[in-house]
N, C-alpha and C positions, 0 to 999 in steps of 0.2 A: 668117302662119303657113302653112307648107306641109304638105300632107298627102301621104304616099307609101304606096303599098300594101306592107305588110310581107310579107316572103317567108314562105310557109307552112312550118310545121316539117316536117321530114322524118319520115315515119312509118316506125318500125323494128319489124318483126314478128319479135320474138325468140320463141324456143321456151319452153314452160313445161315444167317438170321432169317432169310426168306425161305429156307426149307422147313422151318418150324411152324406148324400149323396150330399148335396148342401146348400148354404146359399145365400140369397139375401137381400139387404137393400133397403127400399123405403123411399121417403121423406114423410112428413106429409100429402101430397095431394094423395099419393099412386103411385107416379111416381118411377120407378126403378132407383136405383143409382148405386149399386155395386153388382156384382155376383160372387160367388166362387163356383167352381165345384170340384169334387173329381174324381180320376181315376175310382172309381166303377160306377159313373154315370156322364159322361162328357157332357151331353147336358143341355140346360137351358129352355126346353119347358115348364117345370112346372112353370117358373117364369110368363109366360103369363097368366096362370090361376090365380096366386095370383094378378097380375096387374088388371085383369078383376073383380076379387072379391072385391078388395079394391076400384075400381071405382064404382062398383055397390053399395058397402057399403056407400060410400061418397054421392052418389046421394040419396039413401033412408034415410040416416041420415039427410041430408039437407032438404029434402022434408017433413019428418015426424018429425023433430026436436027431433031426437034421440041422445043419448050420443055417444061419441067416442067409436069405437071399441077397446077393451082392449086385447083380444085375441080370436083366432078362430082355428078350425081344419078342414082342407080339406083332405078327403080321396081320394087317387087316386090308380091306379093299381100298381104304382111303390112304393108308401108308403104314409105315412101321411105327410102333410104339416102343420106345426105349425106356425101361424102367431101371433106376439105379438107386442104390441105398447110400446115402451120404449124411453125415452129421446128424444121426438119429431120426432120419426121415427118409421117405421114399420120394423120389422125383421122376414123373413120367412126361416124356416128350413125345408128341404126335409129330412125326417127320414125314414129309412127302417123299414118295419114291419115284426116281426117274424111270426106272425099268422094273418090270414085274418081279424078276428074280433078285433084285438089289437088297442086300442085307449090309447094314452098317457093322463095322468091326467094332466091338465094345471092348476097349482096353482102358488101363489106367488114365491115359491122357484124356480120353473121351469122358470118363467118369468125372475127372477133375474139372474138365471144362463145363460140363453140365452143372456141377455143384456151384462153380463160380458164376455161371450164367444166371442161374436161378437167384443167387444171392445179390448180384450186382447189376444185372441188366434187365430182366423181364418186368420187374416192378416199375420201372420208370421208362422203358422204351416205348415209342409211339406205336409200334406194330402190335402191341399186346394190350388187351383190356381185361381187367378183373371182372369175373363174373360172381 
């Protein structure tokens, strides 16, 4: 009987719904389409920051022949903004931060989770209100 060391399971740190303060959907050109807010953070000022960042990214990518943005992290006083590209649109989540230095790991599992969350949960969940 041989014993082998089993591969450790990959730990996936996915977000909890109460960590999400807002969600915004942008078209492929970076124009905002849908905003969803929560009672914890009812304003949409952070959406302007994402809009400006996507516009700048589009300009730089076109000028320098760079690939499409796959994901990005923007740190703010309020929390972290995670921006991902999925299914021909950008999705931005405003996520509260427990610690000032905290940065979420953006990997394929988180990107898939965000795409699925936007498509199946946020539009019907009571924590979110469309603006």
